N, C-alpha and C positions, 0 to 999 in steps of 0.2 A: 553654183554651189556656194553655200555659205556654211560656216562651221556648225552653226546651231543644228541644221538638219542634215549633216553629212556624216554617216558613220565613218570610223577611221579606215576600215578597209577599202571603202569606196574613195576616200581622199587619196589614199595611196594609188589605188587603181587608175585614177584619172590625173595623177600628178605629171608634170613634165618629165621627172625622172623615169617614170614608168613608160611614158610616151616615146621617149627617145631610145630607152632600153629595147622597146618592142620594135621600133623601127630598125634598130641594129640587128635584132633577132631574125627579121624578115630579110634583110640584106645578106646575112650570112647564110640563111637557108637556101636562098637563090644562088649564092656563090657556090655553096656545096653541090647544088644540083648542076651548076655549070661546069664544075670540076669533072663530075661523072660524065658530062657530055664532051669533055675535053676542049671546052671553050675558054677556060681559065686554068692556069697552071695548078697542078695538084698541091695541096697543103696550104693554099691561100687563106682559106677560111680558118683553118687551125692555127696558122701563124698569128693571125689577128685575134683569135680568141686567147691564144697564150699571152698576149699582151695584157689582158684583163684591164682594159681601158675603162676609166670611169668618164662618162660624159658630162659636160658642164652646161646645164641648161642656160645659165646666164651668158656663157660664151656664145652659144648657138644664137640667142636672141640678139647679141651684138653683131654677129656676122650678118644676120638677117636684115639689119638696118641698112646694110649696103646691098645685099643681093636681092632684097625684097622677094625672097623666095625661101620658104622654110626648109624644104628638102635639100636644096643646094647649100644652105647654111649648115644643116646637119652633116652632109657629106664632107664639106670643107672642114668641119671640126673634127670628123672621124679620121680624115687624112692628117690632120695635126697631131692627133693622138697615136694612130696607128702606123704612120709612115707610108713608104712607097707600096707596101702590099695592098693599101686601101684603093689603089687605082683601078683594081679589078671589080670593086663593088659597083653595083648599079649597071653593069654591062647590059646593054639591049633594053634597059627597063625604063619606065616613066614614073613620074612621081606617085601617081595614083597607085601603081603596083605597090609601092611601100605604104602609102596612106590608107588605102581601101583594105588591104591585107591586115595591116596593124590594127585598124579599127574593128575588123571582124573579130580579131583575137580579144581584143578589150571588151567588146560587147558580149562575146561569147562568156567570157569570165565573169562579166557583170551578171549576166543571166544565171550562171551557176550559183553565185552568191544570193541572188534573189530566190532561186529555187529552194535553197537551203533555209531561207527565211521563211518561205512560204510553209515548209514542213513544220517549223516551230509554231507558227500561228495556227496551223491546222490541228496540232497536238493539243494546244491549250484549248481551242474551241471544242474539240472531241472530248476532252475531259469534262468540261463544264456542261456540255450537251447531255453526256451519260449521267452526270450528277443530277440533272434537272429533267430527265426524260420523262418522268411522271409527275412533275410539279405543275398543276393546272394554272392556267391563266387564261384571261379573256382575249380572243383574237380580234383584231380590228380590221376593217376595210374602210377606206375614206376617213380614217381616224375614229370611227364609230365602232361601238361594240358589235361584234359579229357572232361567231360560235367559238367554243372553247378550243384552245390548243394546249401545249405545254411550253415551259420556258425552254425546255431542252430541245423541243421541236423548233422553236425560233432560232436557237443557236445552231442546230443542226442545218438549217437552211443556209445560214452564213458560211458554215463549214463547206457545204456542197458548192456554193458559189465560188469561194476561194480555191477549192479544188479544181474546179473548171478553169480559173484564171491560171492556176499553176500549169495545167495541161497546155493552155495556149502559149505560155511563156517557154514550155519545153519545145513546142512546135516552132516558135519564133527563134529560139536558141539554134535549132537545126537549120533553119533557113538562113540565119545571118552568119553562120560558121562557114562563109564562103569568101575566098580571096581571088587575087588575079596576079599572074607574073606573066603578062602577055604583050608588053610593050606599048608603044605610043597610042595605037587605036585598037589594040586587042588582037592584032593579026599575026603575032609571033614573028614579026619580020627578022629579028635578030636573036630570037629564042626558039623555043619549041613547046608544044603542049606536054610533051614528056618532061621537060625541065620544069615547067610550071607544076605539073602534077607531083613530081618528086619533092619539090620545095614546100609545096602546100601540105602534103602528107606529113612531112616532118614537123609542121606547125599545128597539126590537128585539123586542117581545114580541107574543104573540097574546092574544086575550080568552078568559077562562074561559068554557066553554059555559053553565053555570049557576052563578053565583058565590054565591049567598045573600049573607051579608055578608062572606064570605071566600072565597079560593080553596080548592077541595077538597083535603083533606089526603092523599088517596090518591096524589097526584102527588109530594108530599114523601116519603111512605113508600117509593115506588118509587125515588126518588132515593138514599135512604139504604140501601136494600136493594142497589143497584148498587155503592155505595161498599163495602158490607160484603163483597161477592163479590169485588171486587178486592182488598181486604185479605186475604180468605182464599186467593186464589191467591198472593199474596206469601208468606203464612204457610207454604203448602205448599212452596214453594222454600226458604224460611228453614229449615223443619224438615228437608229433604233435606241442606242444607248442614251443619247440626248433625250429622246422622248421618255424613256422609262425613268430617267432621272428628274423629270419635271416634278415641282413640288406637288401639284395636284394629282400626279400618277404615282410616283414613289415606289415603283417595282423593283428597280435595280439601280446602281450607281457606281461610278468609278471609286476605286479605292481612295481614301482620303488619308494621307500619312501623317505621322505625328510631326508637329511643326509646320505643316502646310498651311497656307492662308489663302482664303477664297476670294477676298476683296480688300482693297486698300482702305475702304470706307466702312464696309459693313462686316464686322467680325463673325457674323453667323453663317456667311455664305460658303456653300460647297458647290462649286461650279463644275460642269462636265468639260473641262478645259482640254483634256486629251482627246476627246472625241470632236470637239469643235476644231481642235488643230488638225486632226485627220482629214475632216471635211474640207478645210482650206487647202491642205496640201494635195488633196486629190485633184484640185483644180489646176495646180501646177503641172502634174503628171499629165492630165487630159489635154492641157494646153500644147503639148509637143506634138499631138496627132496631126493637126492641120499643117503645120509647117513641114512635118515629115511626109504627108501627102503631096504637098507643094513641090517637094524636092524630087519627086519622081520624073516630072517632065522636064528634064534637061535638053539643052540644044545639041542635036546631032549626036556626035560621039562623046561629047562632054562639055559642060561649062562648069564654073565653080560657085554658081549660086547656092549650091547645096552645103558647101564647106562651112561657111560662117554659121549657118544654122545648126549643123551637127556639132560644132565645137561648143555650142550652148546647150542644146537639148539633150545630147547624150549623157553628159555628166549629171545635169540637172534632174532629168527624168529618172534615171536609174538610182541616183543617191537618194532622191526624195522618196522613191518607192521603198528602198531598203530601210529607211528610217520609218516609213508608215507600217512596214511588216513587223519591225522590232516593236513598235508601240502597240500594234494590234495584239501581238502575242502577250504582252505585259498587261494590256487592258483586259483581255479575256481572262487571263490568270487571276487578276485581282478584283474582277467584278463582284461587287456585293449584291447579293440577291436577297429581296425582302419577301419571303414566302407569304408572310401574313398579309402584306399589302396586295400581293398577287390574288389571294383568296378573297380579300375585301373588294377588290375591283371586279372580281368575277361575280360576287354576290350583289354588287351595285347594279348589275344588269337585270336583277329581278327574274332570272331564269328565262329572259325573252329569247335566250339563244336555242331554246327547244322548239322555236316556232316551225322550223322545217320539219322536225320529227312529227309534230302534230299535222301539218300540212300533208306529209306523205301518208299518215295514218287515215285521215279523212278520204284521200284519194283511193287508197286500198280498200276503204269501206264502201266505194261505189260512187263517190261525188266527183263531179267534174272538177279538174284542177283549179279554174279560176274561181268557181263558186266557193270551193274549199279554202282558197286564198282569202277571199272576202271575210269568211267566218274567223279565220285565224287572225288576220289583221285587225279586225274590229276589237278583238279581246286584247290583243297586244297594245294597241294604241290607247286604250283606256288604261292599262297598266303603265305605259310610258308616261302618261300625264299624271300618275299618281292616283288613279282611281281603281283600287284594288290591286291584287297580285295577278299575274298572267295565268298561273295555274288556277287560282279561285275563280277568275273570271270565265275560263273555259268551263269549269265544273258547274258554273251557274247558267251557262248558256245552253238552252233546251235545244237548239239546233244541233250543237256539237255533241251533247250528251246522248241525243237520239242515235247518233251514229257511232259513238264511242262509249259504250255503256260500261258499268261497273268500274273495275280498277284499271281500265285501259288507259286513260288520261294520266294516271300516276305512273304507269309503267314507262310512258314516253319521257319522262323527266329523269333520265338516267345518264349521270355524267361519265360513268365507267364505260358505257356502250359508245357514248360519243367519242371517247378516246382510246378505244380499243386497239386501234391500228397504229397508234402514234409511236410506241416503242419500237415497232418494226420499221417504221418510216425513218426514225432516228438512226437506227442501225444501218439501214440501206444508204443513208446519206454518208455515214462515217466510213462506209467501205469504198466510197467513190474516190 
């Protein structure tokens, strides 16, 4: 995490203060449950809460230099602050009961913040997609002119992809909201499933099915994979913006604000820096997936090879994606669309995009498909090379005219017909 790409709420979410406060929250929830089971004196947790202690992250770090164990350092500091009542904390528990349950809380809360940001990005894309639902543009496959679409349809596709990404994060949120208060190897030797269930319920979590000493890491891997797919969806949108902004395309561009500078050397430059930034940041989020997958295969009931990884990838991946979603919403909101350039590029194709309509008409007139393909292609290739227009070449081709007489050829060059279903597709996407 670096400040440049860390939203304020995520800086707080992953701060040492929040980490230790969550650890204490877990310990007290477990203490409450043990009081109910009559394993701990009644009122212990309430007495500690009444002290309203403020944990000192620097002091915990200082203690850890001696203990070489973060949870023991934390518990030692809690005893310093809370006094004799704190002796009942952590009864029958192991460090991972605290660490994994706390991590589940923070990752769940991170998912909630990401989902709220998804909604803002989706709203921005939906508004712009409806605005340009009927704005024609040339579609491209392999970067080459294909058939017409609309600018709104292109944006609706990005909306649909991010909507799917949101659903994956929702699913991952549910899967990650799992903790354990089950003891050293998950057998409840000095606890019980009932204590665990009561403590976790108070924290808004479910219990791991079979916890060993840790919560199973396939849950975490699924979480990071969901984040990566959301980042990939954003990257595809950003990649398209970068192409639309190319000088020789000029169909849309990022908003360029008053006082903004594009280049230290060339005052005329207006660069797609926001989109390029999003493409770069997507690599960071995506990079968390392989380490998360490698964390799944821990030795026996547990080792700590996953711990150092998660201390890095959890804050980095969630914070970076939060920043990306914020930027995506503002990028979509401010996107400048050049309708005349969209029309110009559509016209540059010389109506070649009606080739399929002509092909199908010839087939319906009785021709074999491959023979009809040859007739259409030879007229299209002449136009491609600048020898006449596609429509004019077809009208002058005796083989074609013999099968498509009168005004039939003209009727096939109908943009409204080609785009008739697009508004419905846009609305279908925006309902997803």
